[in-house]
C-alpha positions in Angstrom: 93.1 -72.7 83.8 92.5 -70.9 86.9 88.9 -69.9 87.9 88.7 -66.8 89.2 84.8 -67.3 91.9 83.5 -64.1 91.8 83.2 -62.1 95.0 79.2 -60.9 94.9 79.9 -57.1 95.6 76.7 -55.7 98.5 75.4 -53.8 95.5 73.8 -57.0 94.2 70.1 -57.0 94.9 69.9 -61.2 96.3 72.8 -59.7 98.2 71.1 -57.2 99.3 68.4 -59.4 100.3 70.4 -61.8 102.2 72.0 -58.8 104.0 68.7 -56.8 104.7 66.8 -60.7 105.8 69.6 -60.9 108.0 69.2 -57.6 110.5 65.4 -58.4 110.0 65.7 -61.9 112.0 68.0 -60.3 114.4 66.2 -57.7 114.8 62.9 -59.8 115.9 65.2 -61.1 118.7 65.7 -57.1 119.8 62.2 -56.7 119.9 62.0 -59.9 122.2 64.1 -59.2 124.8 62.3 -55.6 124.3 59.4 -57.0 125.8 61.0 -59.8 127.8 62.4 -56.9 129.8 59.2 -54.9 130.3 57.4 -57.4 132.0 59.5 -58.7 134.3 59.7 -55.3 134.6 55.9 -54.3 135.2 54.2 -57.6 135.9 54.0 -57.0 139.6 52.7 -53.0 139.8 48.6 -54.1 138.4 46.1 -52.0 139.7 47.2 -49.6 137.8 45.8 -46.6 135.9 47.6 -45.3 132.6 46.6 -41.6 131.7 47.3 -40.0 128.3 47.5 -37.2 127.4 49.1 -34.6 125.0 53.1 -34.1 125.2 52.5 -30.3 124.7 50.2 -29.3 127.7 52.6 -26.7 130.3 52.5 -27.2 133.6 50.3 -23.6 134.1 47.3 -25.3 132.0 44.6 -26.6 133.5 44.4 -29.7 131.7 47.9 -29.9 134.0 46.9 -29.1 137.2 43.4 -30.9 136.8 46.2 -34.6 135.2 48.2 -34.4 139.0 44.7 -33.7 140.7 43.4 -37.2 139.6 46.8 -39.1 139.0 47.5 -38.2 142.9 43.9 -39.2 144.4 45.0 -42.4 142.2 47.8 -43.0 143.9 46.4 -42.3 147.1 43.5 -45.1 146.3 46.3 -47.8 145.6 46.3 -47.6 141.6 50.3 -47.3 140.3 49.8 -44.6 137.5 51.1 -45.2 133.9 52.3 -42.8 131.5 54.3 -42.1 128.6 56.9 -41.1 131.2 57.8 -37.9 128.7 56.4 -34.1 129.4 53.1 -32.2 129.6 51.0 -34.5 130.9 52.6 -37.3 131.0 55.1 -35.3 133.2 51.1 -34.2 135.3 50.3 -38.0 135.7 53.8 -38.9 136.6 53.9 -36.0 139.3 50.9 -36.5 140.7 51.5 -40.4 141.3 55.3 -40.1 142.6 53.7 -38.0 145.5 51.3 -40.0 146.4 51.1 -43.7 147.8 51.3 -46.0 145.7 54.1 -46.1 142.2 54.9 -43.6 139.4 55.6 -45.7 136.0 56.4 -44.2 132.9 56.8 -45.8 129.3 59.2 -43.9 127.6 59.4 -43.7 123.5 63.0 -42.6 121.9 61.6 -39.8 119.4 63.3 -37.4 117.8 61.5 -34.6 119.6 58.7 -34.0 122.3 60.0 -36.8 125.1 62.2 -36.1 127.5 62.3 -38.5 130.5 60.2 -36.5 133.0 61.8 -36.9 136.2 58.8 -38.1 138.7 59.2 -41.9 137.7 59.5 -44.7 140.2 60.0 -47.0 137.3 61.3 -45.3 134.6 60.8 -48.5 131.4 62.5 -47.4 127.7 61.4 -48.7 124.3 62.5 -48.1 120.8 59.2 -49.4 118.9 55.7 -48.0 119.9 53.4 -51.5 119.0 55.3 -52.6 121.6 54.8 -50.2 124.2 51.1 -49.6 123.4 51.0 -53.1 125.0 51.7 -52.6 127.7 49.9 -49.8 128.4 46.7 -51.9 128.0 48.2 -55.0 129.3 48.8 -54.0 133.5 46.2 -51.5 133.2 42.8 -51.5 135.2 41.4 -48.6 133.6 42.5 -45.8 130.9 42.3 -42.1 131.8 42.5 -39.9 129.0 43.2 -36.3 129.1 43.0 -34.1 126.2 45.8 -34.7 123.2 46.9 -35.1 120.1 47.4 -37.9 117.7 48.6 -39.9 119.9 46.1 -39.7 122.4 44.0 -40.2 119.9 45.9 -43.4 118.9 46.5 -45.0 122.2 42.2 -44.2 122.8 41.5 -46.1 119.9 43.9 -48.9 119.8 41.8 -49.2 123.9 38.4 -48.7 122.5 39.2 -51.2 119.9 40.6 -54.2 121.8 37.9 -54.1 124.4 35.1 -54.3 121.8 36.9 -56.7 119.8 37.4 -58.9 122.8 41.4 -59.1 122.6 41.4 -57.8 126.3 39.1 -57.2 129.0 36.5 -54.7 129.1 38.1 -51.7 131.3 36.4 -48.2 131.9 37.2 -45.9 129.3 36.8 -42.9 131.0 37.4 -38.8 128.7 38.6 -36.2 130.6 37.3 -32.5 130.1 34.1 -33.2 128.7 33.9 -30.0 125.8 37.3 -31.1 124.5 36.0 -34.5 123.8 31.7 -33.8 123.0 33.1 -33.3 119.3 34.8 -36.0 118.9 32.2 -37.9 120.7 28.5 -36.1 118.9 30.5 -37.4 115.7 30.7 -40.5 116.9 27.2 -41.2 117.8 25.7 -39.1 114.5 27.9 -40.1 112.3 29.7 -44.3 112.8 26.3 -45.6 114.7 23.8 -44.0 111.9 25.6 -45.1 109.2 26.0 -48.7 111.7 29.3 -48.3 111.2 29.5 -49.3 115.1 26.6 -51.3 117.0 24.7 -48.3 119.3 25.9 -50.6 122.4 29.9 -49.7 121.8 28.8 -46.4 123.1 28.9 -47.8 126.3 32.6 -48.1 125.9 33.8 -44.6 127.6 32.5 -41.9 130.0 33.0 -38.7 130.7 33.8 -37.5 133.9 35.4 -34.2 134.6 35.1 -35.0 138.9 38.4 -35.8 140.2 36.3 -38.0 142.6 33.8 -39.7 140.7 36.6 -40.7 138.1 38.2 -42.8 141.5 35.1 -43.4 142.1 33.4 -45.0 138.4 37.3 -47.4 138.1 35.8 -49.0 141.8 32.5 -49.3 141.0 33.9 -51.0 137.8 35.2 -54.2 140.0 33.3 -53.8 143.2 31.5 -57.1 141.6 34.6 -58.6 140.2 37.4 -57.7 141.9 41.1 -56.9 140.3 42.5 -60.2 139.8 42.4 -61.8 137.0 41.8 -65.5 136.5 43.1 -67.8 134.9 41.2 -66.7 131.8 41.8 -63.8 131.8 45.5 -64.1 131.7 45.2 -66.6 129.1 43.2 -63.7 126.8 45.5 -60.8 127.9 48.6 -63.3 126.3 46.6 -62.3 122.8 46.6 -58.2 123.1 
């Protein structure tokens, strides 16, 4: 009697599970590779300032022109400037830094729309994963400058505030630019989040609103004038656990 061993089909649930698990495990190595590659390329760029804002902002917008000015001043003051590497405010940040004395860094993300790398980058690093890209924005930033933007900008802003609030990263200046744009959000934080005890009153000190480009540069220097930009061994350890 011949015994025919059944060969499982890919549609069988158990085999599908095995196949999925294998893909997930292999994908974890790809994530690790992306992290290592980005770390090796970016570890020497400090001090740096991350600038965020809308990908939809046009070059003739006052927001765009203001971002170019801020980034140029930061670059000339010795800060590498990190942006998302795409169009709009990201392009303006890279453009200003590219014309300045310090490196212009673009952390590009692969998206189905809106994200095409701008040409003003001394260092261009590509990412497939949003979460990996966000780690790099925080890991090497001595400050955050947040221009007007949409959901992506709000995501980056809240991520930075949360990491500082919870002590998962160091206290850095988080500066909102264009006060009329941000006023409604800041008022809501004060009147709703604070009043309903969702955050502490002291958490309001985590953000600043400054519109003047030179005052932004000075605010960042003022924050670091007593401690410097170099991390201690303990601070470097903290940064490992973002």
